[in-house]
Jmol script that loads the backbone (N, CA, C; Angstrom):
load data "model"
ATOM      1  N   MET A   1     -13.938  -5.365  33.153  1.00  0.00           N
ATOM      2  CA  MET A   1     -12.957  -4.886  34.087  1.00  0.00           C
ATOM      3  C   MET A   1     -13.491  -5.010  35.516  1.00  0.00           C
ATOM      4  N   THR A   2     -14.765  -4.715  35.702  1.00  0.00           N
ATOM      5  CA  THR A   2     -15.312  -4.808  37.054  1.00  0.00           C
ATOM      6  C   THR A   2     -15.417  -6.253  37.522  1.00  0.00           C
ATOM      7  N   VAL A   3     -15.680  -7.164  36.593  1.00  0.00           N
ATOM      8  CA  VAL A   3     -15.747  -8.581  36.966  1.00  0.00           C
ATOM      9  C   VAL A   3     -14.371  -9.067  37.401  1.00  0.00           C
ATOM     10  N   SER A   4     -13.346  -8.701  36.650  1.00  0.00           N
ATOM     11  CA  SER A   4     -12.003  -9.138  37.027  1.00  0.00           C
ATOM     12  C   SER A   4     -11.571  -8.501  38.342  1.00  0.00           C
ATOM     13  N   GLY A   5     -11.946  -7.255  38.573  1.00  0.00           N
ATOM     14  CA  GLY A   5     -11.632  -6.607  39.854  1.00  0.00           C
ATOM     15  C   GLY A   5     -12.343  -7.280  41.012  1.00  0.00           C
ATOM     16  N   GLY A   6     -13.601  -7.649  40.800  1.00  0.00           N
ATOM     17  CA  GLY A   6     -14.343  -8.362  41.841  1.00  0.00           C
ATOM     18  C   GLY A   6     -13.752  -9.729  42.135  1.00  0.00           C
ATOM     19  N   LEU A   7     -13.351 -10.428  41.084  1.00  0.00           N
ATOM     20  CA  LEU A   7     -12.746 -11.757  41.274  1.00  0.00           C
ATOM     21  C   LEU A   7     -11.402 -11.663  41.990  1.00  0.00           C
ATOM     22  N   VAL A   8     -10.585 -10.713  41.585  1.00  0.00           N
ATOM     23  CA  VAL A   8      -9.277 -10.550  42.231  1.00  0.00           C
ATOM     24  C   VAL A   8      -9.451 -10.175  43.702  1.00  0.00           C
ATOM     25  N   GLY A   9     -10.370  -9.273  43.982  1.00  0.00           N
ATOM     26  CA  GLY A   9     -10.621  -8.892  45.371  1.00  0.00           C
ATOM     27  C   GLY A   9     -11.116 -10.052  46.212  1.00  0.00           C
ATOM     28  N   TYR A  10     -11.988 -10.871  45.642  1.00  0.00           N
ATOM     29  CA  TYR A  10     -12.512 -12.019  46.378  1.00  0.00           C
ATOM     30  C   TYR A  10     -11.415 -13.048  46.613  1.00  0.00           C
ATOM     31  N   ILE A  11     -10.572 -13.273  45.629  1.00  0.00           N
ATOM     32  CA  ILE A  11      -9.480 -14.236  45.785  1.00  0.00           C
ATOM     33  C   ILE A  11      -8.478 -13.756  46.832  1.00  0.00           C
ATOM     34  N   ILE A  12      -8.160 -12.465  46.800  1.00  0.00           N
ATOM     35  CA  ILE A  12      -7.233 -11.916  47.798  1.00  0.00           C
ATOM     36  C   ILE A  12      -7.825 -12.036  49.201  1.00  0.00           C
ATOM     37  N   SER A  13      -9.116 -11.761  49.329  1.00  0.00           N
ATOM     38  CA  SER A  13      -9.733 -11.884  50.652  1.00  0.00           C
ATOM     39  C   SER A  13      -9.763 -13.336  51.122  1.00  0.00           C
ATOM     40  N   LEU A  14      -9.950 -14.277  50.211  1.00  0.00           N
ATOM     41  CA  LEU A  14      -9.896 -15.691  50.604  1.00  0.00           C
ATOM     42  C   LEU A  14      -8.506 -16.087  51.078  1.00  0.00           C
ATOM     43  N   ILE A  15      -7.497 -15.606  50.392  1.00  0.00           N
ATOM     44  CA  ILE A  15      -6.116 -15.915  50.791  1.00  0.00           C
ATOM     45  C   ILE A  15      -5.806 -15.326  52.165  1.00  0.00           C
ATOM     46  N   LEU A  16      -6.183 -14.069  52.369  1.00  0.00           N
ATOM     47  CA  LEU A  16      -5.905 -13.420  53.656  1.00  0.00           C
ATOM     48  C   LEU A  16      -6.676 -14.073  54.798  1.00  0.00           C
ATOM     49  N   THR A  17      -7.939 -14.395  54.575  1.00  0.00           N
ATOM     50  CA  THR A  17      -8.711 -15.021  55.651  1.00  0.00           C
ATOM     51  C   THR A  17      -8.254 -16.445  55.927  1.00  0.00           C
ATOM     52  N   SER A  18      -7.780 -17.144  54.911  1.00  0.00           N
ATOM     53  CA  SER A  18      -7.262 -18.490  55.172  1.00  0.00           C
ATOM     54  C   SER A  18      -5.969 -18.427  55.983  1.00  0.00           C
ATOM     55  N   MET A  19      -5.162 -17.389  55.746  1.00  0.00           N
ATOM     56  CA  MET A  19      -3.952 -17.217  56.555  1.00  0.00           C
ATOM     57  C   MET A  19      -4.316 -16.837  57.985  1.00  0.00           C
ATOM     58  N   LEU A  20      -5.349 -16.022  58.158  1.00  0.00           N
ATOM     59  CA  LEU A  20      -5.765 -15.642  59.504  1.00  0.00           C
ATOM     60  C   LEU A  20      -6.441 -16.794  60.240  1.00  0.00           C
ATOM     61  N   SER A  21      -7.089 -17.679  59.510  1.00  0.00           N
ATOM     62  CA  SER A  21      -7.796 -18.775  60.171  1.00  0.00           C
ATOM     63  C   SER A  21      -6.848 -19.762  60.841  1.00  0.00           C
ATOM     64  N   ILE A  22      -5.575 -19.705  60.499  1.00  0.00           N
ATOM     65  CA  ILE A  22      -4.586 -20.550  61.176  1.00  0.00           C
ATOM     66  C   ILE A  22      -4.508 -20.176  62.655  1.00  0.00           C
ATOM     67  N   PHE A  23      -4.645 -18.892  62.950  1.00  0.00           N
ATOM     68  CA  PHE A  23      -4.518 -18.406  64.315  1.00  0.00           C
ATOM     69  C   PHE A  23      -5.849 -18.341  65.059  1.00  0.00           C
ATOM     70  N   LEU A  24      -6.942 -18.597  64.376  1.00  0.00           N
ATOM     71  CA  LEU A  24      -8.260 -18.508  64.980  1.00  0.00           C
ATOM     72  C   LEU A  24      -8.835 -19.902  65.239  1.00  0.00           C
ATOM     73  N   PRO A  25      -9.762 -20.020  66.173  1.00  0.00           N
ATOM     74  CA  PRO A  25     -10.315 -21.343  66.498  1.00  0.00           C
ATOM     75  C   PRO A  25     -11.361 -21.848  65.496  1.00  0.00           C
ATOM     76  N   PHE A  26     -11.686 -21.084  64.477  1.00  0.00           N
ATOM     77  CA  PHE A  26     -12.666 -21.526  63.487  1.00  0.00           C
ATOM     78  C   PHE A  26     -12.044 -21.485  62.090  1.00  0.00           C
ATOM     79  N   SER A  27     -12.684 -22.147  61.149  1.00  0.00           N
ATOM     80  CA  SER A  27     -12.152 -22.193  59.789  1.00  0.00           C
ATOM     81  C   SER A  27     -13.061 -21.407  58.846  1.00  0.00           C
ATOM     82  N   ILE A  28     -12.584 -21.200  57.638  1.00  0.00           N
ATOM     83  CA  ILE A  28     -13.382 -20.491  56.638  1.00  0.00           C
ATOM     84  C   ILE A  28     -13.880 -21.486  55.595  1.00  0.00           C
ATOM     85  N   SER A  29     -14.897 -21.083  54.896  1.00  0.00           N
ATOM     86  CA  SER A  29     -15.395 -21.886  53.783  1.00  0.00           C
ATOM     87  C   SER A  29     -15.862 -20.954  52.672  1.00  0.00           C
ATOM     88  N   ILE A  30     -15.825 -21.461  51.464  1.00  0.00           N
ATOM     89  CA  ILE A  30     -16.268 -20.667  50.318  1.00  0.00           C
ATOM     90  C   ILE A  30     -17.777 -20.788  50.217  1.00  0.00           C
ATOM     91  N   ASP A  31     -18.447 -19.648  50.216  1.00  0.00           N
ATOM     92  CA  ASP A  31     -19.903 -19.612  50.141  1.00  0.00           C
ATOM     93  C   ASP A  31     -20.300 -19.020  48.792  1.00  0.00           C
ATOM     94  N   ILE A  32     -21.023 -19.767  47.991  1.00  0.00           N
ATOM     95  CA  ILE A  32     -21.387 -19.325  46.659  1.00  0.00           C
ATOM     96  C   ILE A  32     -22.341 -18.134  46.701  1.00  0.00           C
ATOM     97  N   VAL A  33     -23.158 -18.035  47.728  1.00  0.00           N
ATOM     98  CA  VAL A  33     -24.078 -16.896  47.840  1.00  0.00           C
ATOM     99  C   VAL A  33     -23.296 -15.607  48.076  1.00  0.00           C
ATOM    100  N   THR A  34     -22.341 -15.641  48.972  1.00  0.00           N
ATOM    101  CA  THR A  34     -21.516 -14.464  49.239  1.00  0.00           C
ATOM    102  C   THR A  34     -20.712 -14.084  48.006  1.00  0.00           C
ATOM    103  N   PHE A  35     -20.172 -15.072  47.336  1.00  0.00           N
ATOM    104  CA  PHE A  35     -19.425 -14.820  46.106  1.00  0.00           C
ATOM    105  C   PHE A  35     -20.317 -14.169  45.051  1.00  0.00           C
ATOM    106  N   SER A  36     -21.519 -14.656  44.899  1.00  0.00           N
ATOM    107  CA  SER A  36     -22.453 -14.108  43.908  1.00  0.00           C
ATOM    108  C   SER A  36     -22.844 -12.672  44.245  1.00  0.00           C
ATOM    109  N   ILE A  37     -23.101 -12.408  45.516  1.00  0.00           N
ATOM    110  CA  ILE A  37     -23.462 -11.054  45.943  1.00  0.00           C
ATOM    111  C   ILE A  37     -22.305 -10.088  45.688  1.00  0.00           C
ATOM    112  N   ALA A  38     -21.092 -10.492  46.037  1.00  0.00           N
ATOM    113  CA  ALA A  38     -19.927  -9.636  45.827  1.00  0.00           C
ATOM    114  C   ALA A  38     -19.708  -9.371  44.342  1.00  0.00           C
ATOM    115  N   LEU A  39     -19.902 -10.367  43.528  1.00  0.00           N
ATOM    116  CA  LEU A  39     -19.727 -10.196  42.089  1.00  0.00           C
ATOM    117  C   LEU A  39     -20.802  -9.286  41.505  1.00  0.00           C
ATOM    118  N   MET A  40     -22.034  -9.438  41.946  1.00  0.00           N
ATOM    119  CA  MET A  40     -23.116  -8.584  41.452  1.00  0.00           C
ATOM    120  C   MET A  40     -22.927  -7.124  41.877  1.00  0.00           C
ATOM    121  N   ILE A  41     -22.444  -6.898  43.083  1.00  0.00           N
ATOM    122  CA  ILE A  41     -22.166  -5.531  43.537  1.00  0.00           C
ATOM    123  C   ILE A  41     -21.056  -4.915  42.695  1.00  0.00           C
ATOM    124  N   SER A  42     -20.028  -5.686  42.414  1.00  0.00           N
ATOM    125  CA  SER A  42     -18.925  -5.195  41.596  1.00  0.00           C
ATOM    126  C   SER A  42     -19.392  -4.849  40.190  1.00  0.00           C
ATOM    127  N   ILE A  43     -20.203  -5.700  39.597  1.00  0.00           N
ATOM    128  CA  ILE A  43     -20.727  -5.438  38.252  1.00  0.00           C
ATOM    129  C   ILE A  43     -21.637  -4.209  38.263  1.00  0.00           C
ATOM    130  N   SER A  44     -22.480  -4.092  39.275  1.00  0.00           N
ATOM    131  CA  SER A  44     -23.405  -2.953  39.366  1.00  0.00           C
ATOM    132  C   SER A  44     -22.655  -1.632  39.481  1.00  0.00           C
ATOM    133  N   ILE A  45     -21.644  -1.601  40.316  1.00  0.00           N
ATOM    134  CA  ILE A  45     -20.853  -0.382  40.485  1.00  0.00           C
ATOM    135  C   ILE A  45     -20.170  -0.015  39.170  1.00  0.00           C
ATOM    136  N   GLY A  46     -19.619  -0.998  38.492  1.00  0.00           N
ATOM    137  CA  GLY A  46     -18.965  -0.731  37.211  1.00  0.00           C
ATOM    138  C   GLY A  46     -19.921  -0.206  36.168  1.00  0.00           C
ATOM    139  N   LEU A  47     -21.114  -0.770  36.103  1.00  0.00           N
ATOM    140  CA  LEU A  47     -22.090  -0.311  35.118  1.00  0.00           C
ATOM    141  C   LEU A  47     -22.593   1.093  35.420  1.00  0.00           C
ATOM    142  N   VAL A  48     -22.898   1.359  36.670  1.00  0.00           N
ATOM    143  CA  VAL A  48     -23.424   2.672  37.047  1.00  0.00           C
ATOM    144  C   VAL A  48     -22.390   3.765  36.812  1.00  0.00           C
ATOM    145  N   PHE A  49     -21.150   3.532  37.245  1.00  0.00           N
ATOM    146  CA  PHE A  49     -20.142   4.576  37.145  1.00  0.00           C
ATOM    147  C   PHE A  49     -19.503   4.657  35.765  1.00  0.00           C
ATOM    148  N   SER A  50     -19.867   3.805  34.844  1.00  0.00           N
ATOM    149  CA  SER A  50     -19.416   3.972  33.466  1.00  0.00           C
ATOM    150  C   SER A  50     -20.543   4.480  32.571  1.00  0.00           C
ATOM    151  N   TYR A  51     -21.784   4.274  32.967  1.00  0.00           N
ATOM    152  CA  TYR A  51     -22.912   4.702  32.144  1.00  0.00           C
ATOM    153  C   TYR A  51     -23.053   6.221  32.123  1.00  0.00           C
ATOM    154  N   PHE A  52     -23.007   6.851  33.263  1.00  0.00           N
ATOM    155  CA  PHE A  52     -23.234   8.291  33.333  1.00  0.00           C
ATOM    156  C   PHE A  52     -22.140   9.101  32.624  1.00  0.00           C
ATOM    157  N   PRO A  53     -20.858   8.805  32.785  1.00  0.00           N
ATOM    158  CA  PRO A  53     -19.857   9.544  31.995  1.00  0.00           C
ATOM    159  C   PRO A  53     -19.997   9.300  30.492  1.00  0.00           C
ATOM    160  N   ALA A  54     -20.345   8.088  30.101  1.00  0.00           N
ATOM    161  CA  ALA A  54     -20.527   7.802  28.683  1.00  0.00           C
ATOM    162  C   ALA A  54     -21.735   8.554  28.135  1.00  0.00           C
ATOM    163  N   LYS A  55     -22.782   8.651  28.926  1.00  0.00           N
ATOM    164  CA  LYS A  55     -23.975   9.383  28.503  1.00  0.00           C
ATOM    165  C   LYS A  55     -23.662  10.870  28.351  1.00  0.00           C
ATOM    166  N   ALA A  56     -22.904  11.422  29.287  1.00  0.00           N
ATOM    167  CA  ALA A  56     -22.531  12.839  29.208  1.00  0.00           C
ATOM    168  C   ALA A  56     -21.604  13.096  28.020  1.00  0.00           C
ATOM    169  N   ALA A  57     -20.691  12.181  27.758  1.00  0.00           N
ATOM    170  CA  ALA A  57     -19.774  12.352  26.627  1.00  0.00           C
ATOM    171  C   ALA A  57     -20.517  12.214  25.301  1.00  0.00           C
ATOM    172  N   GLY A  58     -21.541  11.415  25.272  1.00  0.00           N
ATOM    173  CA  GLY A  58     -22.319  11.237  24.047  1.00  0.00           C
ATOM    174  C   GLY A  58     -23.125  12.448  23.661  1.00  0.00           C
ATOM    175  N   LYS A  59     -23.423  13.315  24.608  1.00  0.00           N
ATOM    176  CA  LYS A  59     -24.209  14.521  24.332  1.00  0.00           C
ATOM    177  C   LYS A  59     -23.356  15.669  23.809  1.00  0.00           C
ATOM    178  N   LYS A  60     -22.049  15.597  23.975  1.00  0.00           N
ATOM    179  CA  LYS A  60     -21.167  16.687  23.546  1.00  0.00           C
ATOM    180  C   LYS A  60     -20.914  16.604  22.045  1.00  0.00           C
ATOM    181  N   GLU A  61     -20.650  17.738  21.472  1.00  0.00           N
ATOM    182  CA  GLU A  61     -20.337  17.788  20.051  1.00  0.00           C
ATOM    183  C   GLU A  61     -18.858  17.462  19.857  1.00  0.00           C
ATOM    184  N   ILE A  62     -18.580  16.688  18.835  1.00  0.00           N
ATOM    185  CA  ILE A  62     -17.210  16.229  18.587  1.00  0.00           C
ATOM    186  C   ILE A  62     -16.289  17.401  18.254  1.00  0.00           C
ATOM    187  N   ILE A  63     -16.786  18.359  17.529  1.00  0.00           N
ATOM    188  CA  ILE A  63     -15.964  19.502  17.123  1.00  0.00           C
ATOM    189  C   ILE A  63     -15.518  20.303  18.347  1.00  0.00           C
ATOM    190  N   SER A  64     -16.387  20.479  19.328  1.00  0.00           N
ATOM    191  CA  SER A  64     -16.015  21.241  20.521  1.00  0.00           C
ATOM    192  C   SER A  64     -15.016  20.472  21.396  1.00  0.00           C
ATOM    193  N   ILE A  65     -15.040  19.170  21.323  1.00  0.00           N
ATOM    194  CA  ILE A  65     -14.087  18.369  22.100  1.00  0.00           C
ATOM    195  C   ILE A  65     -12.690  18.468  21.495  1.00  0.00           C
ATOM    196  N   ILE A  66     -12.618  18.451  20.168  1.00  0.00           N
ATOM    197  CA  ILE A  66     -11.333  18.496  19.469  1.00  0.00           C
ATOM    198  C   ILE A  66     -10.746  19.879  19.650  1.00  0.00           C
TER     199      ILE A  66
END
end "model"
wireframe off; spacefill off
backbone 0.3
color backbone group
């Protein structure tokens, strides 16, 4: 889910910046390093914020949850 969110966000930002570059004196280009960094940040955030709730839920007793 975090990978797809990162990809969608990057694609939307490329579309918006390409539309803005029409009015600006410079152009945009796709940079694989920036794409990789953005994707790794998205994956890291997803892993961190899903690990801790799962760890806390794993410590609870099933009977008390029901």
